[in-house]
C-alpha positions in Angstrom: -29.6 -67.5 42.7 -31.8 -69.9 44.8 -35.4 -69.6 45.9 -36.8 -66.1 46.0 -39.2 -65.1 49.0 -38.6 -61.3 49.2 -39.9 -58.8 46.8 -37.7 -57.4 44.3 -36.7 -53.7 44.2 -35.7 -51.6 41.7 -33.1 -48.6 41.6 -30.3 -47.0 39.6 -27.8 -48.4 42.1 -24.7 -48.1 40.0 -25.4 -44.4 38.7 -25.7 -45.6 35.0 -29.1 -44.0 34.4 -30.9 -47.0 34.0 -33.0 -49.1 36.6 -31.2 -51.9 38.1 -33.3 -55.0 39.6 -32.1 -56.3 42.9 -33.0 -59.6 44.7 -32.2 -61.8 47.7 -32.5 -65.5 48.0 -33.2 -67.9 50.5 -29.7 -68.9 51.1 -28.2 -65.4 51.5 -27.1 -64.3 47.9 -27.9 -60.6 46.9 -27.5 -59.8 43.3 -28.2 -56.9 41.0 -28.9 -57.0 37.3 -29.0 -54.2 34.7 -32.0 -53.3 32.5 -30.7 -55.8 29.8 -30.2 -58.3 32.0 -26.7 -58.7 32.5 -25.2 -59.1 36.0 -24.0 -55.9 37.9 -22.8 -57.9 41.0 -23.8 -60.7 43.2 -22.7 -61.4 46.7 -23.1 -63.7 49.9 -24.6 -62.5 53.0 -25.7 -64.5 56.1 -29.1 -66.1 55.4 -32.6 -65.8 54.2 -33.7 -62.1 53.5 -37.6 -63.0 54.4 -39.5 -59.7 53.3 -37.5 -57.5 51.0 -34.4 -55.4 50.7 -34.2 -51.6 51.8 -32.4 -48.9 49.6 -31.2 -45.8 51.4 -28.6 -43.3 50.9 -27.0 -43.3 54.0 -23.7 -41.8 53.5 -25.1 -38.3 52.7 -23.5 -38.4 49.0 -26.4 -39.6 47.1 -24.9 -43.1 46.4 -27.7 -45.8 47.4 -26.9 -48.5 49.9 -28.7 -52.0 50.0 -30.1 -52.8 53.5 -30.3 -56.5 53.8 -31.8 -58.1 57.3 -31.4 -61.9 57.5 -32.7 -64.8 59.5 -29.1 -65.0 60.8 -29.8 -62.1 62.8 -27.5 -59.8 61.1 -28.2 -56.6 59.3 -25.9 -55.9 56.4 -25.4 -53.0 54.3 -24.1 -53.4 50.9 -22.7 -50.6 48.4 -24.8 -50.4 45.5 -22.5 -50.0 42.9 -20.2 -52.9 44.0 -22.2 -55.0 46.4 -19.2 -54.7 49.0 -20.3 -54.5 52.9 -20.1 -51.2 54.1 -18.1 -50.5 57.2 -19.1 -50.9 60.1 -21.5 -53.6 59.1 -23.0 -56.1 59.5 -24.5 -55.6 62.9 -25.8 -58.3 64.8 -28.8 -59.1 66.6 -29.7 -61.9 69.5 -32.6 -63.3 66.9 -33.5 -64.0 63.4 -34.9 -61.0 61.5 -38.0 -61.5 59.4 -39.0 -57.7 58.7 -37.5 -55.3 56.3 -35.5 -52.5 57.7 -36.8 -48.9 58.0 -34.1 -46.1 57.1 -35.0 -42.7 58.7 -33.0 -39.7 59.6 -32.8 -39.2 63.6 -31.3 -36.6 65.8 -28.3 -38.3 67.9 -27.4 -37.2 71.5 -25.2 -34.6 69.9 -27.8 -32.9 68.1 -26.5 -34.1 64.7 -29.2 -35.3 62.1 -28.0 -38.9 61.0 -29.2 -41.9 59.0 -30.4 -44.8 61.3 -32.0 -48.3 60.6 -34.9 -49.4 62.6 -35.2 -53.4 62.7 -37.3 -55.7 65.0 -35.7 -59.1 65.6 -37.0 -62.2 67.1 -35.0 -61.8 70.5 -38.0 -59.2 71.4 -36.0 -56.2 70.7 -36.4 -53.3 68.3 -32.9 -52.1 67.2 -32.2 -48.7 66.3 -28.7 -48.5 64.5 -26.8 -45.8 63.6 -26.1 -46.3 59.9 -22.7 -44.4 60.1 -21.5 -45.8 63.4 -23.0 -49.2 63.7 -23.8 -47.9 67.4 -27.3 -49.8 68.1 -30.0 -49.0 70.8 -32.7 -51.4 72.0 -36.1 -51.1 72.8 -37.5 -54.3 74.6 -40.9 -55.1 73.3 -41.0 -58.6 74.4 -42.4 -60.4 71.3 -41.8 -61.4 68.0 -42.3 -59.3 64.9 -43.0 -60.2 61.5 -43.3 -56.8 59.6 -41.5 -53.6 59.2 -41.5 -50.9 61.7 -43.1 -47.7 60.3 -42.4 -44.4 61.2 -43.6 -40.8 60.4 -43.3 -37.3 61.5 -45.8 -35.3 63.4 -44.0 -32.0 63.9 -45.0 -28.8 62.3 -43.9 -28.0 59.0 -41.0 -29.6 57.0 -38.2 -28.9 59.5 -39.7 -31.1 62.0 -37.6 -34.4 61.5 -37.9 -37.7 63.2 -35.6 -37.9 66.2 -35.0 -40.7 68.8 -33.4 -38.8 71.8 -34.8 -35.6 73.8 -38.0 -34.0 73.2 -39.5 -34.9 69.7 -42.4 -34.9 67.5 -41.5 -38.5 65.9 -44.0 -41.8 66.2 -42.4 -45.0 65.4 -44.7 -48.2 64.8 -44.2 -51.9 65.3 -46.6 -54.0 63.4 -46.9 -57.4 64.8 -49.2 -59.4 62.7 -52.5 -57.4 62.4 -51.7 -55.3 65.5 -49.3 -52.3 66.2 -47.1 -51.1 68.6 -46.6 -47.2 69.0 -43.1 -45.8 69.8 -43.4 -42.3 70.9 -40.2 -40.5 71.5 -42.1 -37.4 72.8 -40.2 -37.1 76.3 -39.6 -40.7 77.6 -39.4 -43.4 74.9 -42.7 -45.4 75.2 -44.3 -48.2 73.3 -47.6 -49.6 73.3 -47.7 -53.2 72.1 -50.6 -55.5 71.0 -49.2 -58.5 69.5 -52.5 -60.1 68.6 -53.3 -62.3 71.4 -55.6 -60.2 73.5 -52.7 -58.2 75.5 -51.5 -54.8 75.5 -48.0 -53.6 76.7 -47.0 -50.3 78.0 -43.2 -49.8 77.7 
């Protein structure tokens, strides 16, 4: 491993009942170590992972995947057991990615609840990527973003899950430095962005 800038994460990614330590370095290496310090796997991705890995069960079988956004503008999804790239990833954006990815279940246009990844890129877009198909939708916020998109559900009860399409009770936030953008998907998609230089944008 090279210089590590992103935070380490721990999880039982290989199903052995013990926590593994996962790290991503400045030149694109991602590795997992067992609880006794032995290497589980190490793979090469496309560049620096600046803020950290995201762990999520994206395939519905309980197994964890490792989401790796990089400064090369790619979003990698690795199998937690082996480190192999999961299809159809990697997904490319048009700018470098410095923020960690948000994994969230969203309703598709077909009405199916599927896992999605939400990432902000330096091309000025927030990408909402279906984690199973790789299909991406973009929201133009027109600014660089350094921090992770945040989301929560404001619907009544536990059945109200975040959605991206149609009428919904989901809210997403894009943090740009000390400021915050709010993406409301109640009706037409809308975002309010304050990048920290005193101007606000309604999208």
